[in-house]
C-alpha positions in Angstrom: 0.0 0.0 0.0 2.8 2.4 0.9 4.6 1.5 -2.4 1.4 2.3 -4.4 0.8 5.5 -2.5 4.5 6.5 -3.1 4.1 5.9 -6.8 0.9 7.9 -6.9 2.5 10.8 -5.0 5.5 10.7 -7.3 3.3 10.9 -10.4 1.4 13.8 -8.9 4.6 15.7 -8.1 6.0 15.2 -11.6 2.7 16.3 -13.1 2.6 19.4 -11.0 6.2 20.2 -12.0 5.5 19.7 -15.7 2.4 21.9 -15.4 4.3 24.6 -13.6 7.0 24.6 -16.4 4.4 24.8 -19.2 2.5 27.6 -17.5 5.5 29.6 -16.4 5.9 32.8 -18.4 8.9 33.2 -20.6 11.6 35.2 -18.8 11.8 38.7 -20.3 14.6 39.8 -22.5 16.9 41.9 -20.3 18.4 44.9 -22.2 21.0 47.1 -20.4 22.2 50.6 -21.2 23.5 53.8 -19.6 22.0 57.3 -19.9 22.5 58.5 -23.5 20.1 60.3 -25.9 20.9 57.8 -28.6 19.3 55.0 -26.6 16.2 56.9 -25.6 14.0 55.6 -28.5 14.0 52.2 -26.7 12.6 53.9 -23.5 10.1 55.8 -25.6 8.8 52.6 -27.1 8.5 51.1 -23.7 6.7 54.1 -22.2 4.2 54.2 -25.0 3.6 50.5 -24.5 4.8 49.2 -27.8 5.7 45.9 -26.1 4.5 44.1 -23.0 6.8 44.5 -19.9 6.9 40.7 -19.5 8.5 40.5 -23.0 11.3 43.0 -22.6 12.9 44.6 -19.5 15.0 47.7 -20.0 17.7 48.2 -17.3 19.5 51.5 -17.0 22.9 51.4 -15.3 24.9 54.4 -14.0 27.8 54.0 -16.4 28.9 52.1 -19.5 31.4 50.2 -17.3 28.6 48.7 -15.3 26.7 47.8 -18.5 29.7 45.9 -19.7 30.1 44.2 -16.4 26.5 43.1 -16.4 26.7 41.8 -19.9 29.9 39.9 -19.2 28.3 38.3 -16.1 25.2 37.3 -18.1 23.0 39.5 -15.9 21.5 40.8 -19.2 21.0 39.2 -22.6 21.5 42.4 -24.7 23.1 45.7 -24.3 23.4 49.1 -25.9 27.2 49.8 -26.2 29.7 51.7 -28.2 31.4 49.7 -30.9 34.8 50.0 -29.2 33.3 48.4 -26.1 32.0 45.5 -28.3 35.6 45.0 -29.4 36.6 44.6 -25.8 34.0 41.9 -25.4 35.2 40.0 -28.4 38.8 40.3 -27.1 37.5 38.3 -24.1 36.2 35.6 -26.6 32.6 36.4 -25.7 30.5 35.5 -28.8 28.3 38.5 -29.5 26.3 39.8 -32.5 25.5 43.4 -33.3 21.8 43.5 -34.5 21.1 47.2 -34.6 23.0 50.5 -35.2 21.6 53.0 -32.7 23.5 56.1 -33.8 26.7 57.8 -35.0 28.1 60.5 -32.7 28.5 63.8 -34.6 29.5 66.2 -31.8 27.8 64.4 -28.8 31.1 63.2 -27.3 33.7 65.8 -26.4 36.7 66.9 -24.3 35.7 69.8 -22.1 38.3 71.9 -20.3 38.5 74.8 -17.9 38.6 78.3 -19.5 42.4 78.6 -19.2 42.9 75.6 -21.5 42.2 76.5 -25.1 43.5 73.5 -27.0 44.3 69.8 -26.7 48.0 70.6 -26.7 47.6 72.5 -23.5 46.5 69.3 -21.8 50.3 68.4 -21.5 50.8 67.4 -17.9 47.2 68.1 -16.9 44.7 65.8 -15.2 41.9 64.5 -17.5 38.8 62.8 -16.1 37.8 59.7 -18.1 35.1 57.1 -17.5 36.5 53.6 -16.9 35.4 52.4 -20.3 36.9 52.0 -23.7 35.1 55.0 -25.2 36.6 57.6 -23.0 40.1 56.3 -23.5 39.4 56.0 -27.3 38.2 59.6 -27.6 41.2 60.9 -25.6 43.6 58.8 -27.6 42.3 60.1 -30.9 42.4 63.7 -29.6 46.0 63.3 -28.5 47.0 61.4 -31.6 45.7 64.2 -33.9 47.9 66.6 -31.9 51.1 64.4 -32.0 50.7 63.5 -28.3 50.2 60.3 -26.4 48.3 59.1 -23.3 51.5 59.3 -21.3 51.4 63.1 -21.8 48.4 63.5 -19.5 47.4 62.2 -16.1 44.3 60.2 -16.3 41.7 60.0 -13.5 38.9 57.5 -13.8 35.5 59.0 -13.0 32.1 57.5 -13.6 29.8 59.6 -15.9 27.4 60.7 -13.1 30.3 62.4 -11.3 31.8 64.2 -14.4 30.2 67.6 -13.8 30.8 67.6 -10.0 34.5 66.6 -10.5 34.9 69.3 -13.1 33.2 72.1 -11.1 35.2 71.2 -8.0 38.5 71.5 -10.0 39.4 67.9 -9.4 40.3 67.6 -13.0 41.6 70.1 -15.7 39.5 68.5 -18.4 37.0 65.7 -18.8 36.1 63.4 -21.6 32.3 63.3 -21.5 29.1 63.3 -23.5 25.5 64.6 -23.6 23.8 65.7 -21.5 26.8 66.6 -19.3 28.4 68.6 -22.2 25.6 71.1 -22.3 25.7 71.7 -18.6 29.4 72.3 -18.5 29.5 74.6 -21.5 26.6 76.6 -19.9 28.8 77.0 -16.9 31.6 78.6 -19.0 33.8 75.6 -19.9 35.6 75.2 -23.2 35.1 72.4 -25.8 38.5 71.6 -27.2 37.7 68.4 -29.1 34.5 66.6 -30.2 33.4 63.7 -32.3 32.9 65.8 -35.4 36.7 65.7 -35.6 36.6 61.9 -35.8 33.5 61.3 -38.1 32.0 57.9 -38.2 34.3 56.5 -35.5 31.9 56.6 -32.5 29.0 54.2 -33.1 26.4 53.0 -30.6 25.0 49.6 -31.3 22.7 47.0 -29.8 24.6 43.8 -29.1 23.3 40.3 -28.1 24.9 37.2 -26.7 24.9 34.8 -29.7 23.5 31.9 -27.7 20.5 34.0 -26.8 19.4 34.9 -30.3 17.3 31.8 -31.0 15.8 31.7 -27.5 14.8 35.4 -27.6 14.1 35.7 -31.3 10.6 37.0 -30.9 11.5 39.5 -28.2 14.5 40.7 -30.2 12.2 41.2 -33.2 9.8 43.2 -31.0 12.6 45.2 -29.6 14.1 46.2 -33.0 10.6 46.8 -34.4 9.8 49.0 -31.5 13.0 51.0 -32.0 12.1 52.0 -35.5 8.5 52.6 -34.5 9.8 55.1 -31.9 12.0 56.8 -34.5 8.9 57.3 -36.6 7.0 58.6 -33.6 9.7 61.1 -32.9 9.5 62.3 -36.5 5.7 62.6 -36.5 5.2 63.7 -32.8 8.4 65.5 -32.0 7.1 67.7 -29.1 5.4 64.8 -27.3 8.5 62.6 -27.8 10.9 65.2 -26.6 8.8 65.9 -23.6 9.0 62.2 -22.6 12.7 62.1 -23.2 13.3 65.4 -21.4 11.6 64.1 -18.3 13.7 60.9 -18.3 17.0 62.7 -18.9 16.0 65.5 -16.4 16.7 68.2 -19.0 14.7 70.8 -21.0 13.0 70.1 -24.3 15.3 72.6 -25.9 18.3 70.6 -24.6 16.8 67.4 -26.0 16.4 69.1 -29.4 20.1 70.2 -29.2 21.2 66.6 -28.3 19.6 65.2 -31.4 21.5 67.6 -33.6 24.7 66.0 -32.4 23.9 62.4 -33.3 22.7 60.6 -36.5 20.0 57.9 -36.1 20.1 55.5 -39.1 16.7 54.4 -40.4 15.6 50.9 -41.3 17.1 50.9 -44.8 20.4 52.4 -43.6 20.6 49.9 -40.8 19.9 47.0 -43.2 22.6 48.2 -45.6 25.2 48.9 -42.9 24.7 45.5 -41.2 24.5 43.5 -44.5 27.2 41.0 -45.3 28.2 42.7 -48.5 28.6 46.1 -46.9 32.2 46.9 -45.9 31.7 50.3 -44.3 31.4 49.0 -40.7 34.1 46.3 -41.3 36.5 49.1 -42.4 35.5 51.2 -39.4 36.1 48.2 -37.1 39.5 47.6 -38.6 40.6 51.2 -38.2 39.3 51.3 -34.7 41.1 48.0 -33.8 44.4 49.4 -35.1 44.0 52.6 -33.0 43.1 50.7 -29.9 46.0 48.3 -30.4 48.4 51.2 -30.9 47.2 52.7 -27.7 47.1 49.4 -25.8 43.4 49.4 -25.4 43.4 46.0 -27.1 46.0 43.4 -26.7 45.4 41.3 -29.9 44.2 41.9 -33.5 40.4 41.6 -34.0 38.4 39.5 -36.5 35.0 40.8 -37.3 33.8 38.0 -39.6 30.6 37.2 -37.7 30.0 40.4 -35.7 27.2 42.0 -37.7 23.8 40.6 -38.7 20.8 42.3 -40.3 18.6 39.3 -39.4 16.1 41.4 -37.3 16.3 44.5 -39.6 15.2 42.3 -42.5 12.2 41.1 -40.4 11.2 44.7 -39.8 11.5 45.7 -43.5 9.7 42.6 -44.8 
C-alpha cells in the first residue's frame, strides 16, 4: 500500500512540475544601457507600451562600465554599447552579435576643459577625467594622436559619468572626456570644448549587441525590440514635441536641450541599418579595422580583431519585410 501511494505521490509531483513549467511565463529579454540620448527611443517605445513588460525589460545602469560588467556576467542578454566596447567583449572571446545601429556621434562626445585651457596641446601634464570604459580612452587617444601627443602626456583620473560635472566644477580635473547631457551643462557654466566627435567622423558608433547563444531563445522578443526601435523613430518624426517631452523628463533636461542633443547624433533608419549590417557592406568592417588598429596602438586592445561574424541584419530584415 505504501509503495502504491508512493508511486501515486511521485506521479502527482511530476505532473505538477510539468504543469508549472508549461504555464511559467517566458523570462523577459533583459536589455541594459546607460543614460544616453541615442538610446532613448527604446525607452520611448516602452513608455508608449509598444511591447509588454513581461516580454522586454530595459535596465539602466549608472555607467557604461557597469553595463559591460552586467553583460559579461550574463545579468543581461542584450546591451546598448559603443562599438569599441564591443571589441573589448570580443577580445575576451565572448561570442556576440550586433543586431542594430543606434546612432553615430556627430559632436555628442567631447573633451571639455576649464577656461584657461584653449587646446588639446595645453593638456600636456594636466589631469583629465575619463570614465573607466573603452570609449573615454578611445576619444582621448584620438584627440591626443591628432595633436602628436600620447596618453603618457596626461594624467588620467577614472571618474564615472554621473560624477563628471561635479569633479569638473570642483576643480578635481583640468578637463573631462564626457558626452551629452553633461556637455551642455558644463558649457553653460563657462567651460571650453577643445575636441569633439565631429573631428573623428564615423568612429563613435552606438550599437545593440546580443549574446549569440540568446538569439534563438529570444528571437521573438528581439524582433519586437528592434521593431519598437524603428516605431519610436517614426513617432519622434511625427510627434516631435510629445516625444521630446517624454525624453526630457527621463533625462531631467529641458525640451530645448533634448532638441540640441539630437542635432549632435545621427540615427540611421531601417534601410540604412539594413545596408550597414548587410554581409556585403564593408563600411562597418572598415571602421572596425581602423578602430582596432588605433586601440592596439594605444594598448586598449592586446590582440588583433576578427569581425567576420560580428554584424547581422537578421532582425532588420524582419522589420522591413
